[in-house]
N, C-alpha and C positions, 0 to 999 in steps of 0.2 A: 516459392516467396523468394529466396536471397541468398546469398552466403555472407559469412564473416571472412572477410578476409583483409591483411593487413592494407591499410589506404581506403579502405570504404569507409564511409558513414552507415552507422545503424542505431537500431532501436531496440533494446534490448529488455526482457524483463525476468528477472532469474528466479525460482522459487525452490520455498524450501518443504521438503516432504515429514520432516521428521517432528512433527505435528501431533498429536492424541488425535484428534481430527481425520490426519491420512489416513488411518492405521483402521483396516487392515490395509494393505497397498497391494488387491488384486489389481483394479486398474488406477495406476497413479494418475494418469491423467484427469480421468474422472472428481477423482478425490481433492486434487488439487483445483479445480474448478468449481466444482459443486458445494463439499464441503467445508475447506480450509479459509475459503473467500479470499480477500486483502490479507490476514493475520501472515499467509504463506508468503508475501513478496518481502525478497530478503533485498533485493538490489534492482535497480532500473536503473538503463544507459539511453539515452535519448542522445541523438546525434553527436555520439563519444564523450557526451560528457554526463557524469556519476549526478542522478537525481536523487534518488533513493538509497542509504547506504545501511544494512542492520536495520530495516524495516522503518527508518525515519528518512523526513525528507531532511536533504542536504540546503538548499536553497531560502528555507524558511525558518524563523522559530516556531515549530510547533505549538511550545508552551503558550507564545502570545496569541496565536488561533486557537489554542482550546480555552482561553482568559477572556477574550472578546465572543467566544460564540456562547460561554454563559453567560455573559453578561447582558447578551441580547435575548437571550433567553429569561432571564430572570425578567427583562422589561417587558417582555412579551406574559407572564404571570401577570405580572403584576396590572401593567392594563386590562387582564383579562379579569382582574377582579381574583384573582387565584391564590395570590402571594400576601 
C-alpha cells in the first residue's frame, strides 16, 4: 500500500480497541472492523490534515448537523401524519 515517512502525504485512520465491544481480543482486526464499527474511530488524518480527533469531526459543528437532522426527521413525521 505505502509507507509513512516524513514529507509524504497520507490518509490514516487510528482506531481504539478499549471498548467493551472489542473484547475478547482474540482477533483484534475482526473486532475493530465488525463489532466496534465507527465508535472505535479515534483519529482520521486526510492528506496530512486531522479531520477527526477524539472521535469528533474537526471541520464541522456536529451539534448543528444533529439539530438539522432532527428537524428534517420531525418534518417528515409531520408530513406523514405520524406526529
